C-alpha positions as CSV (number, residue, x, y, z in Angstrom):
1,M,-0.2,0.3,0.3
2,S,2.8,2.1,-0.7
3,A,1.9,5.6,-1.1
4,P,0.2,6.7,-4.9
5,K,3.0,4.2,-1.9
6,A,2.8,4.6,-1.7
7,A,4.2,5.9,-4.7
8,G,-1.7,7.2,-12.3
9,E,-4.2,9.1,-13.6
10,V,-6.7,12.3,-11.4
11,A,-10.7,11.6,-11.6
12,E,-10.1,15.0,-12.9
13,R,-8.3,15.8,-15.9
14,R,-6.9,19.1,-16.8
15,S,-4.2,20.7,-18.6
16,V,-1.3,23.2,-16.5
17,A,-0.9,26.4,-17.3
18,E,2.5,26.7,-15.5
19,K,5.5,25.8,-17.9
20,N,7.5,22.7,-17.7
21,R,10.4,23.2,-14.2
22,Q,13.0,21.4,-14.7
23,I,16.0,20.3,-12.7
24,T,18.7,19.0,-15.4
25,S,21.1,18.2,-13.4
26,L,21.5,17.9,-9.6
27,D,25.3,18.8,-9.8
28,H,23.7,22.5,-9.7
29,H,0.1,-9.4,17.8
30,D,3.0,-11.3,15.7
31,W,0.9,-12.7,12.1
32,S,2.7,-13.0,8.9
33,R,-0.3,-13.3,6.9
34,G,0.8,-17.0,7.3
35,T,-2.3,-17.9,6.0
36,M,-2.6,-14.2,4.4
37,K,-0.2,-14.4,1.5
38,R,2.5,-16.0,0.1
39,K,5.5,-17.2,2.0
40,T,7.7,-14.7,2.1
41,S,10.9,-15.1,-0.4
42,R,14.6,-15.2,0.9
43,V,15.4,-11.8,1.2
44,C,19.3,-11.5,0.5
45,I,20.1,-8.9,2.0
46,V,24.0,-7.6,0.3
47,A,26.6,-6.3,2.9
48,G,27.6,-2.5,1.5
49,A,24.6,-2.4,-1.1
50,L,26.5,-0.8,-3.4
51,A,29.4,-3.4,-3.4
52,S,27.7,-5.2,-6.4
53,L,27.1,-2.2,-8.5
54,L,30.7,-1.4,-8.3
55,A,32.0,-4.0,-8.6
56,L,29.9,-3.8,-12.1
57,S,31.5,-1.2,-13.1
58,A,34.9,-3.4,-14.5
59,C,32.7,-5.0,-16.6
60,G,32.9,-4.6,-20.4
61,S,34.9,-2.1,-22.9
62,S,34.6,1.4,-24.1
63,G,33.5,-0.1,-27.7
64,S,30.3,1.0,-29.2
65,S,27.7,0.3,-31.2
66,S,24.8,1.8,-32.7
67,G,23.2,3.8,-30.2
68,S,25.5,3.3,-26.9
69,A,27.1,6.4,-25.4
70,S,28.7,7.7,-27.5
71,P,33.2,6.8,-26.0
72,K,34.2,8.9,-22.7
73,G,30.1,10.9,-22.8
74,P,28.0,10.6,-20.1
75,I,25.5,7.9,-19.6
76,V,21.6,10.4,-19.1
77,I,19.7,8.3,-16.8
78,G,16.1,10.3,-17.6
79,V,14.1,11.0,-14.4
80,V,10.3,12.5,-13.7
81,D,8.8,12.9,-10.0
82,S,6.6,15.4,-8.1
83,L,9.1,18.2,-7.4
84,T,6.0,20.1,-6.6
85,G,2.3,20.0,-6.8
86,G,0.3,17.4,-4.7
87,N,2.9,14.7,-4.2
88,A,5.7,16.9,-3.6
89,S,6.1,16.2,-0.2
90,D,6.7,12.5,-1.4
91,A,9.9,13.7,-3.0
92,I,11.9,14.3,-0.2
93,G,15.7,13.3,-0.7
94,V,15.9,12.1,-3.6
95,S,17.5,13.8,-5.9
96,P,20.3,13.5,-2.9
97,A,19.7,9.7,-3.6
98,L,20.3,9.9,-6.8
99,K,22.8,12.0,-6.6
100,G,24.7,9.6,-4.6
101,I,24.6,7.1,-6.5
102,A,26.2,8.7,-9.2
103,D,28.5,9.6,-7.7
104,Q,29.6,6.2,-6.0
105,I,29.8,4.8,-9.5
106,N,31.3,7.9,-11.0
107,S,33.9,7.7,-8.4
108,A,34.5,4.0,-9.3
109,G,35.2,4.5,-13.2
110,G,31.8,5.0,-14.5
111,I,30.1,2.4,-16.5
112,A,32.5,1.1,-18.7
113,G,33.8,4.2,-18.9
114,H,31.0,6.1,-19.1
115,T,30.2,8.8,-16.3
116,V,26.6,8.4,-15.0
117,H,24.6,11.8,-15.3
118,V,21.2,12.2,-13.8
119,D,18.7,14.7,-15.3
120,I,15.6,15.5,-13.7
121,A,12.3,16.9,-14.5
122,D,9.7,17.6,-12.0
123,D,5.9,16.7,-13.2
124,A,4.2,19.4,-11.1
125,S,2.4,16.3,-10.0
126,S,-0.1,16.0,-12.9
127,L,-0.7,13.7,-15.9
128,A,0.0,16.8,-18.6
129,Q,3.4,17.5,-17.2
130,N,5.2,14.3,-16.9
131,L,4.1,13.9,-20.6
132,T,5.9,17.3,-21.1
133,A,8.6,15.9,-18.2
134,V,9.6,12.6,-20.8
135,H,9.9,14.6,-24.2
136,S,12.1,16.6,-22.2
137,L,14.1,14.0,-20.8
138,V,14.4,12.0,-24.5
139,S,15.1,15.1,-25.9
140,R,17.7,15.7,-24.1
141,G,19.2,12.0,-24.5
142,A,18.1,10.1,-21.8
143,K,19.4,6.4,-21.7
144,V,16.8,4.8,-19.7
145,I,14.1,7.2,-17.8
146,I,13.0,6.4,-14.2
147,E,9.3,7.4,-14.0
148,A,9.2,7.8,-9.7
149,S,5.9,10.4,-10.1
150,Q,2.6,8.2,-9.7
151,F,1.2,10.5,-12.6
152,G,3.1,8.6,-15.8
153,S,0.3,7.0,-16.9
154,E,0.0,9.4,-19.9
155,S,3.2,9.0,-21.1
156,Y,3.0,5.3,-21.2
157,P,2.3,4.9,-25.0
158,F,5.3,7.2,-26.1
159,L,7.4,5.6,-23.8
160,E,6.4,1.7,-25.1
161,Q,6.5,2.8,-29.1
162,S,9.7,4.1,-28.7
163,K,11.3,0.9,-26.1
164,I,12.8,3.6,-23.6
165,P,14.0,1.2,-21.0
166,T,11.7,2.9,-17.7
167,F,11.9,2.2,-14.1
168,G,8.7,2.7,-12.4
169,L,6.4,1.8,-8.8
170,G,4.5,-0.2,-11.7
171,I,1.1,0.0,-10.2
172,D,-0.9,2.8,-12.2
173,S,-1.4,1.3,-15.4
174,P,-1.6,-2.3,-16.8
175,I,1.1,-1.8,-18.9
176,W,3.7,-2.7,-16.5
177,A,2.8,-6.2,-16.1
178,D,2.3,-6.1,-20.3
179,P,4.8,-8.5,-21.3
180,S,4.6,-7.2,-24.7
181,A,5.9,-3.7,-23.2
182,K,9.7,-5.5,-22.7
183,N,10.9,-2.0,-21.8
184,F,9.1,-1.9,-18.2
185,F,10.6,-2.7,-15.5
186,P,8.4,-1.9,-12.4
187,V,11.2,-2.6,-9.8
188,F,9.1,-3.7,-6.8
189,G,7.4,-6.3,-8.9
190,S,4.8,-7.6,-10.9
191,F,1.5,-6.6,-10.0
192,D,-1.8,-8.2,-10.9
193,P,-3.1,-6.0,-13.1
194,A,-6.2,-6.9,-11.6
195,Y,-5.7,-5.9,-8.8
196,P,-6.7,-8.7,-6.8
197,P,-7.4,-8.5,-3.0
198,F,-5.6,-10.1,-0.7
199,S,-5.8,-11.4,2.8
200,T,-3.9,-9.2,5.0
201,D,-5.4,-5.7,5.1
202,G,-8.6,-8.0,7.0
203,Q,-6.6,-9.8,8.8
204,Y,-4.7,-7.1,10.0
205,F,-7.4,-5.1,11.2
206,K,-9.9,-8.3,12.6
207,A,-7.0,-8.7,14.9
208,S,-6.7,-5.2,16.0
209,G,-10.2,-5.3,17.3
210,A,-12.4,-3.1,14.4
211,K,-15.0,-4.1,12.8
212,R,-16.1,-1.0,10.8
213,V,-13.4,0.9,8.5
214,A,-13.3,3.7,6.7
215,I,-11.4,3.1,3.1
216,L,-10.1,6.7,1.8
217,A,-7.9,7.2,-1.5
218,Y,-7.3,9.1,-4.3
219,G,-8.6,8.9,-8.1
220,I,-5.4,7.7,-9.3
221,P,-4.9,3.8,-9.9
222,A,-2.5,3.5,-8.1
223,A,-4.4,4.4,-5.3
224,A,-8.1,3.7,-6.2
225,K,-7.5,0.3,-7.2
226,P,-5.8,-0.9,-3.9
227,A,-8.3,0.2,-1.8
228,V,-10.9,-1.6,-4.5
229,A,-9.2,-4.8,-3.3
230,A,-9.1,-3.8,0.7
231,V,-13.3,-3.6,0.9
232,A,-12.9,-7.0,-0.3
233,S,-10.9,-8.0,2.0
234,M,-11.7,-6.8,4.5
235,K,-15.3,-8.2,3.4
236,H,-13.7,-11.0,3.7
237,A,-12.6,-10.9,6.9
238,G,-16.4,-10.2,7.7
239,L,-15.9,-6.7,8.5
240,Q,-18.1,-3.8,6.8
241,V,-16.6,-1.0,5.3
242,V,-18.8,1.9,6.0
243,Y,-17.1,4.3,4.4
244,Q,-16.0,4.5,1.4
245,N,-13.8,7.3,-1.0
246,V,-11.8,6.2,-3.3
247,G,-11.9,9.4,-5.9
248,L,-9.9,11.6,-3.6
249,T,-7.8,14.7,-5.9
250,P,-4.4,15.3,-4.5
251,G,-3.9,18.9,-3.0
252,S,-7.4,20.0,-2.8
253,I,-9.5,17.2,0.0
254,D,-11.0,18.3,3.0
255,F,-10.2,16.5,6.0
256,S,-12.5,17.6,8.0
257,S,-15.1,16.7,5.7
258,V,-13.9,13.4,5.7
259,A,-13.3,13.0,9.0
260,L,-17.2,14.3,9.7
261,A,-18.1,11.4,7.3
262,A,-16.7,8.2,8.4
263,K,-17.7,8.9,12.0
264,Q,-21.2,10.3,10.9
265,A,-20.6,5.9,9.3
266,N,-19.4,5.0,13.3
267,A,-15.8,4.2,11.0
268,D,-14.3,2.8,14.0
269,S,-11.0,2.3,11.9
270,V,-9.5,3.8,8.6
271,L,-7.0,2.4,5.8
272,A,-6.1,5.0,3.4
273,F,-3.4,5.0,0.3
274,M,-2.3,8.8,0.3
275,S,0.8,10.4,0.4
276,S,2.8,11.0,3.9
277,S,1.3,14.2,4.0
278,D,-2.3,13.3,3.4
279,C,-2.0,10.4,5.5
280,I,-1.0,12.8,9.0
281,S,-3.6,14.9,7.7
282,V,-6.6,12.2,8.0
283,A,-5.3,11.3,11.1
284,I,-5.2,14.3,12.4
285,A,-8.7,15.4,11.8
286,F,-10.2,11.8,12.3
287,K,-8.8,12.5,16.2
288,Q,-10.3,16.3,15.8
289,A,-13.6,14.6,15.1
290,G,-13.6,12.7,18.0
291,I,-13.5,9.1,16.5
292,S,-11.6,6.5,18.4
293,T,-10.2,4.2,15.7
294,K,-9.2,0.8,16.6
295,A,-6.5,0.4,13.9
296,M,-4.9,3.0,11.6
297,F,-3.5,1.6,8.5
298,F,-1.6,4.0,5.7
299,G,0.9,4.2,3.0
300,G,2.6,6.8,3.7
301,G,3.7,8.4,6.7
302,Y,6.9,6.5,7.7
303,G,9.6,8.9,7.8
304,Q,12.0,11.2,10.1
305,S,9.1,14.3,9.6
306,T,7.5,12.6,11.2
307,L,8.8,12.4,14.1
308,A,10.3,15.5,14.2
309,D,6.7,16.6,13.7
310,K,4.8,16.9,17.2
311,A,1.5,17.1,16.0
312,A,2.2,14.7,12.9
313,S,3.8,12.1,15.8
314,A,1.0,12.5,18.7
315,A,-1.9,11.6,15.5
316,L,0.1,9.1,14.1
317,Q,0.3,7.2,17.6
318,G,-0.4,3.6,17.0
319,A,-0.2,4.0,13.6
320,T,0.4,0.8,11.3
321,I,2.1,2.9,8.5
322,D,3.3,0.2,5.9
323,T,6.8,-0.1,3.6
324,V,8.1,-2.0,0.1
325,Y,11.2,-1.4,1.8
326,A,12.9,-2.3,4.6
327,P,12.8,0.0,7.4
328,V,16.3,0.9,8.7
329,E,15.5,0.2,12.4
330,L,16.3,-3.4,11.0
331,R,19.6,-1.8,10.9
332,S,20.9,-4.5,8.2
333,A,23.4,-3.8,6.1
334,A,21.4,-3.1,3.1
335,T,20.0,-0.3,5.7
336,K,23.1,1.1,7.0
337,T,24.4,1.8,3.8
338,F,21.5,3.5,2.8
339,Q,21.8,5.4,5.3
340,S,25.2,6.6,4.8
341,V,24.4,7.7,1.4
342,M,21.8,9.6,2.4
343,L,23.9,11.1,5.5
344,R,26.7,11.9,3.3
345,Y,24.9,13.9,-0.2
346,A,21.9,15.0,1.9
347,H,22.5,15.3,5.3
348,I,20.0,13.4,6.5
349,T,21.0,11.6,9.7
350,G,17.6,10.0,10.7
351,I,15.5,7.9,8.5
352,P,15.2,8.8,5.1
353,E,11.8,10.0,3.4
354,L,9.4,7.9,0.7
355,G,10.9,9.3,-1.7
356,A,14.6,9.4,-0.9
357,Y,13.4,4.9,-0.5
358,Q,12.2,5.1,-3.9
359,A,14.3,6.9,-6.1
360,Y,17.0,4.7,-4.0
361,I,15.9,1.2,-5.5
362,M,15.0,2.6,-8.8
363,M,18.4,3.8,-9.8
364,N,19.2,1.1,-8.0
365,A,17.6,-0.7,-10.6
366,A,18.4,1.5,-13.8
367,I,22.3,1.0,-12.3
368,T,22.0,-2.6,-12.5
369,A,20.1,-2.3,-16.3
370,L,23.1,-0.5,-17.5
371,K,25.9,-2.6,-16.5
372,R,24.6,-5.4,-17.7
373,A,24.0,-4.1,-20.9
374,A,27.9,-2.6,-20.7
375,P,29.0,-1.4,-23.5
376,N,26.4,-2.0,-25.9
377,F,24.0,0.6,-24.9
378,T,21.4,0.3,-27.0
379,S,17.4,0.4,-25.7
380,D,17.6,-4.1,-27.0
381,N,20.4,-4.3,-25.3
382,I,19.2,-3.1,-21.8
383,I,16.2,-4.9,-22.1
384,T,17.3,-7.8,-22.9
385,K,19.4,-7.5,-20.6
386,M,17.9,-6.6,-17.3
387,R,15.0,-9.4,-18.3
388,N,17.4,-11.5,-17.5
389,D,17.5,-10.9,-14.0
390,T,15.9,-12.9,-11.8
391,D,16.9,-12.1,-8.4
392,F,16.6,-8.5,-7.9
393,T,17.0,-7.1,-4.3
394,G,17.0,-3.0,-4.9
395,A,20.3,-3.4,-3.6
396,G,18.8,-5.2,-0.2
397,L,15.7,-2.8,0.6
398,L,12.7,-5.1,-1.2
399,P,11.2,-7.6,0.7
400,S,11.0,-10.2,-1.5
401,P,13.8,-10.3,-4.7
402,V,11.6,-9.1,-7.9
403,N,12.5,-11.7,-10.7
404,F,12.2,-9.5,-14.2
405,S,11.1,-12.6,-16.2
406,E,8.2,-13.1,-14.9
407,Y,5.3,-11.1,-15.3
408,G,1.7,-10.1,-13.8
409,D,1.8,-12.0,-10.6
410,G,2.1,-9.3,-7.8
411,D,0.3,-7.8,-5.0
412,G,-0.9,-4.4,-6.6
413,E,-1.1,-3.0,-2.7
414,A,2.9,-3.8,-1.8
415,N,3.8,-2.3,-4.8
416,G,4.2,-5.6,-7.4
417,N,6.5,-7.2,-4.4
418,K,4.7,-10.6,-2.8
419,C,5.9,-8.9,0.3
420,F,6.2,-5.8,2.6
421,Y,7.2,-4.7,5.7
422,A,5.1,-2.6,8.5
423,V,6.4,-0.4,11.1
424,I,4.1,0.9,13.9
425,L,5.2,4.1,15.8
426,R,5.0,4.2,19.6
427,G,6.6,6.5,21.6
428,P,9.3,8.8,20.1
429,A,10.3,6.1,17.4
430,F,8.8,3.6,15.0
431,A,9.4,-0.6,15.5
432,V,8.8,-2.9,13.0
433,A,6.1,-5.2,13.2
434,N,5.7,-9.2,12.6
435,N,9.1,-9.8,14.9
436,G,10.5,-7.7,11.8
437,R,9.3,-10.7,8.8
438,P,8.4,-9.1,6.1
439,L,4.3,-9.6,5.4
440,C,3.2,-11.7,2.9
441,G,-0.4,-13.5,2.1
442,T,-2.8,-15.4,-0.6
443,K,-5.0,-13.8,-2.7
444,V,-9.0,-14.0,-2.2
445,A,-12.2,-13.9,-3.3
446,S,-13.5,-10.4,-4.8
């Protein structure tokens, strides 16, 4: 349930008048879904998460072929993200995360003699601006595209036709699970485009004592479709969904009205598929409305900014927040490496935000693809070589490895992965739920 992780199409499509803002360089109760989700796959924790990538930089020579980067010329990785607009809060730390990996790679000699240059364009949390941003990146020579935004659906036809290797969250369009669209790589796993319900949500809320659930989501596929699946999950567990609003528009939500409607429906719990800032706003609104919740389950809000915000921290006490990446509280080799990169390049000493995590994993995938393809950087070769990667771990941060040769077998709520982690805010810190193990479960009837 990464904010929309999580990490689409806005119900109200509108053009954006302002010009696309571009940043052209980075330099200037223990349960495990046991009877619920599928058995957790082996999680490969990589000691020194970037070490494997750096080692790959020695692979290949500086030879070139048609479509390859010119000798000693930079390889451009184009990135689209919502740096402004309704989803801007989830972009905190994105640039430093990307810069950190690029600098690590370049300091080790680049990829087959080529440096890596990251070119970022802002889509202002808009479908129309996303397409503009993609066109601008391609025109500036991007070899691969990282679609870090949740507003990329209108850009996908162009990217598919152009056969540009594209890396993204992969839950806002069926194209990410289409075997014919081989250039689309969902870095968390390939979700089932039918968005079948999984047992996790219903089991979790039932175990928490909830009986009457409110479900909220943006009116974009990345949020609305998992939310609808969650409704079926609740009903499968014998719970009532007494209030459902899956058509909310980012940036223009009257949270007080939403909370009042949920209160009038006698909701005793809430599940929200929104950005971190909006999930916090939901929690605050529910408490201000006097709703005593048995369970609050959010797809956003895990991060240092929550701990630093007294109001947010107070509102989210006891709330469960899922993550499709390893929480730093695990203190694994992979999370320590990630934090060291964020400390060095972003001066972040605590928990990196959602966008930084996602960008780090997507950048890891793009770099992996380029290194597997070196020294032949044609689109066809990059795609072919990356499709042969059957054990992608996102530098050790994914809850279960991704097999890029598979299509459409993952859970949409987990961004296509078969599992996800969950944390609970207790006092001044987050604690990893389920004894630090990922939560995995099974499909249930719709």
